[in-house]
C-alpha positions in Angstrom: 23.6 -62.8 4.4 24.6 -60.4 1.6 21.2 -60.6 0.0 19.5 -60.2 3.4 21.5 -57.0 4.1 20.7 -55.6 0.7 17.0 -56.2 1.2 17.1 -54.5 4.6 19.0 -51.6 3.1 16.4 -51.2 0.3 13.6 -51.3 2.9 15.3 -48.6 5.0 15.9 -46.3 2.0 12.3 -46.7 0.9 11.0 -45.9 4.3 13.2 -42.8 4.6 12.1 -41.6 1.2 8.4 -42.1 2.0 8.9 -40.2 5.3 10.5 -37.3 3.6 7.7 -37.2 1.0 5.0 -37.1 3.6 6.6 -34.2 5.5 6.7 -31.8 2.5 3.7 -29.5 2.1 2.9 -27.6 -1.1 3.9 -23.9 -0.9 2.2 -20.8 -2.2 3.7 -17.3 -2.3 2.3 -13.9 -1.6 4.2 -11.3 -3.7 5.0 -7.9 -2.2 6.1 -5.0 -4.4 7.6 -2.3 -2.1 10.8 -0.2 -1.9 13.6 -2.2 -0.2 16.5 -0.1 -1.5 16.9 3.7 -1.8 15.0 6.6 -0.3 11.8 4.8 0.8 13.3 1.5 2.0 11.9 2.0 5.5 8.4 2.0 4.2 9.1 -1.2 2.3 10.5 -3.1 5.3 7.5 -1.9 7.4 5.2 -3.3 4.7 7.1 -6.7 4.7 6.7 -7.0 8.4 3.0 -6.3 8.0 2.7 -9.1 5.4 4.5 -11.5 7.7 2.0 -10.7 10.5 -0.8 -11.4 8.2 0.7 -14.8 7.2 1.2 -15.6 10.9 -2.4 -14.7 11.8 -3.9 -16.6 8.8 -5.2 -20.1 9.8 -4.3 -22.3 6.8 -2.8 -25.8 7.0 -3.2 -27.1 3.5 0.0 -25.3 2.3 2.9 -23.4 3.5 2.8 -19.6 2.8 5.8 -17.5 2.1 6.2 -13.8 1.3 8.0 -13.1 -2.0 9.2 -9.5 -1.6 10.8 -7.7 -4.5 12.2 -4.2 -4.6 10.3 -1.6 -6.6 12.6 1.3 -5.4 9.5 3.5 -5.2 10.1 4.1 -9.0 7.7 3.0 -11.8 10.4 1.4 -14.1 12.0 -0.5 -11.3 8.5 -1.7 -10.1 7.7 -2.9 -13.6 10.9 -5.0 -13.8 10.1 -6.5 -10.4 6.5 -7.3 -11.3 7.8 -9.2 -14.3 10.1 -11.2 -12.0 7.2 -12.0 -9.8 5.3 -13.3 -12.7 8.1 -15.9 -13.4 7.4 -17.7 -10.1 4.9 -20.5 -10.7 4.0 -20.6 -7.0 2.9 -17.0 -6.9 -0.7 -16.9 -5.7 -1.5 -13.2 -5.1 0.2 -9.8 -5.0 0.2 -6.9 -2.5 1.4 -3.5 -3.5 2.9 -1.2 -4.6 2.4 1.3 -1.9 1.9 4.4 -4.0 -0.6 5.2 -6.8 2.1 6.3 -9.2 4.1 3.1 -8.9 1.0 0.9 -8.8 -0.2 2.5 -12.1 3.1 1.5 -13.8 2.8 -2.2 -12.9 -1.0 -2.6 -13.5 -0.7 -4.0 -17.0 1.9 -6.6 -16.1 0.0 -7.8 -13.0 -3.4 -7.8 -14.9 -1.9 -10.3 -17.4 -1.3 -12.7 -14.6 -5.0 -13.0 -13.7 -4.0 -13.3 -10.0 -5.6 -11.4 -7.0 -3.9 -8.1 -6.6 -4.4 -5.6 -3.7 -3.0 -2.1 -3.3 -3.3 -1.1 0.4 -4.4 2.5 -0.2 -7.3 1.4 -2.5 -8.9 -1.3 -0.3 -12.1 0.7 0.2 -12.9 0.5 -3.5 -12.9 2.6 -6.6 -13.8 5.8 -4.8 -10.7 5.8 -2.6 -9.3 9.0 -4.2 -12.5 10.9 -4.2 -13.1 10.0 -0.6 -9.8 11.3 0.5 -10.2 14.6 -1.3 -13.8 15.1 -0.2 -12.9 14.6 3.4 -10.0 16.9 3.2 -12.2 19.6 1.5 -14.9 19.3 4.1 -12.4 19.8 6.9 -10.7 22.6 5.1 -14.1 24.4 4.8 -14.7 24.0 8.5 -11.4 25.7 9.1 -12.3 28.6 6.9 -11.0 27.6 3.5 -12.9 28.8 0.5 -11.3 26.5 -2.0 -8.9 23.6 -2.3 -5.8 23.3 -4.5 -4.8 19.9 -5.9 -1.1 19.8 -6.4 1.5 17.2 -7.4 -0.8 15.0 -9.6 0.8 11.7 -10.6 -0.5 8.8 -12.6 -2.6 6.5 -10.5 -4.8 9.3 -9.2 -8.0 10.0 -11.3 -7.2 12.3 -14.2 -10.1 14.8 -13.7 -10.5 18.4 -14.8 -11.2 21.1 -12.3 -15.0 20.8 -12.7 -14.9 17.1 -11.9 -12.6 17.6 -8.9 -14.9 20.4 -7.7 -17.9 17.9 -7.8 -15.8 15.3 -6.0 -14.6 17.6 -3.3 -17.8 19.6 -2.7 -15.7 22.7 -2.6 -14.2 24.8 -5.5 -11.1 22.9 -6.6 -8.3 23.8 -9.0 -5.2 22.1 -10.3 -2.0 24.1 -9.7 1.6 22.9 -8.9 2.9 26.4 -8.3 3.1 27.0 -4.6 3.3 30.7 -5.2 -0.2 30.7 -6.7 -2.0 29.4 -3.5 -4.3 32.0 -2.0 -4.5 32.8 1.7 -8.0 31.2 2.0 -7.0 28.0 0.1 -6.0 24.7 1.4 -3.7 22.3 -0.5 -4.2 18.6 -1.1 -0.9 17.0 -2.2 -1.2 14.1 -4.6 2.5 13.3 -5.2 5.4 11.7 -3.6 6.7 12.3 -0.1 10.0 14.0 -1.1 8.3 16.2 -3.7 5.6 17.1 -1.1 8.3 18.3 1.3 9.9 20.4 -1.4 6.5 21.9 -2.3 5.7 22.7 1.4 9.0 24.5 1.8 8.2 26.7 -1.2 4.6 27.3 0.1 5.8 28.5 3.5 8.1 31.0 1.8 5.8 32.3 -0.9 2.4 32.0 0.9 2.9 31.6 4.6 -0.8 32.4 5.3 -2.1 29.3 3.3 -4.3 27.3 5.7 -2.7 23.9 5.6 -1.5 21.0 3.5 -3.2 17.6 3.5 -1.4 14.5 2.2 -2.7 11.4 0.5 -1.4 7.8 0.9 2.3 8.9 1.2 1.6 10.9 4.4 3.2 8.4 6.7 6.4 8.1 4.7 9.2 9.2 7.1 10.9 11.0 4.2 8.3 13.7 4.2 8.6 14.5 7.9 12.4 14.5 7.8 12.5 16.9 4.8 9.6 19.1 5.6 11.0 20.7 8.7 8.0 22.2 10.5 4.8 20.2 10.3 2.7 23.0 11.5 -0.7 22.9 9.8 0.1 19.7 7.9 -2.3 16.8 8.0 -2.7 13.4 6.5 -5.9 11.6 5.3 -6.1 7.8 5.2 -8.9 5.2 4.9 -9.4 3.2 8.0 -11.8 0.7 9.5 -12.8 -0.3 13.0 -10.3 -3.0 13.4 -7.2 -0.7 13.6 -7.4 0.1 17.3 -7.4 -3.5 18.5 -4.8 -4.5 15.9 -2.4 -1.7 16.9 -2.5 -2.9 20.6 -0.6 -6.0 19.6 1.3 -4.9 16.5 2.3 -1.3 15.8 0.8 2.1 15.8 1.0 2.6 12.0 -2.2 3.1 9.9 -0.2 2.3 6.7 1.1 -1.0 8.1 -2.4 -1.9 9.1 -3.6 -1.3 5.5 -0.8 -3.5 4.2 -1.8 -6.1 6.7 -5.4 -6.0 5.6 -4.4 -6.1 2.0 -2.3 -9.2 2.7 -5.2 -10.9 4.5 -7.4 -10.2 1.4 -4.7 -11.7 -0.8 -4.5 -14.8 1.4 -8.2 -15.3 1.4 -8.4 -15.0 -2.3 -5.4 -17.2 -2.9 -6.7 -20.0 -0.7 -10.4 -19.7 -1.1 -10.7 -19.5 2.7 -12.7 -16.4 3.4 -13.6 -14.7 6.7 -16.9 -15.2 8.4 -16.9 -11.7 10.0 -19.0 -8.9 8.6 -17.4 -6.7 5.9 -15.4 -3.8 7.1 -16.9 -0.3 7.3 -14.4 2.1 5.8 -14.1 5.8 6.6 -11.5 8.5 6.1 -9.5 9.5 9.1 
């Protein structure tokens, strides 16, 4: 009887072990570098929600997919530390972020060494993302009566061009000048820096040159920090790359172009990580 009970116990334990083994799927992780602490944390949590939407919408059964979100604080040095932590996870399959050119520039060497797919939302349209934003802003400024465009707030991650090269890219006389007091009445401004510095610059511009046509923002334009600190948003605009999928997407998600870009970047990361690509036609990008 003792031997029989022992045998049955071994069979039961073996069956339980096999059942637990069969229920475990491999897991891959999609890294997200975004600010989850500090001034820009709302942008980070909105990005995390967009990544979760992408994972939920992505049809893949061969493995479980989890977001691995690490705080970059919106600061280059913090982002570099977080990128190195991402690299230590053996299940990391791709990376989305950071959200701003300056922070992304700081982590580029660390992420390049991983040889993993890496997508920054603002640059999804390709290598001409910056030129496209500036060119569209300059064309619009010219239609509104501007005779030149001032590029202010340059940070690493944006092309480091001289004024002649920026003029060629913009199709309108362009100059580099961070002094708000030097902006002429017939000049428009394109702000290349952070949201908080952009708000500070705008306040100075309104005092020193109230007749300046308007300010156009780059990828940081939707950051709530800018709107809260800028006060009046009269004659302030924002340029962003967009494709035709946003309208339908926003009907069931959120009316946020930035969140949509993060969502699209996460889908690209998932497709690259799993080898499961879309069958739909490539997106047609345009600046809005």
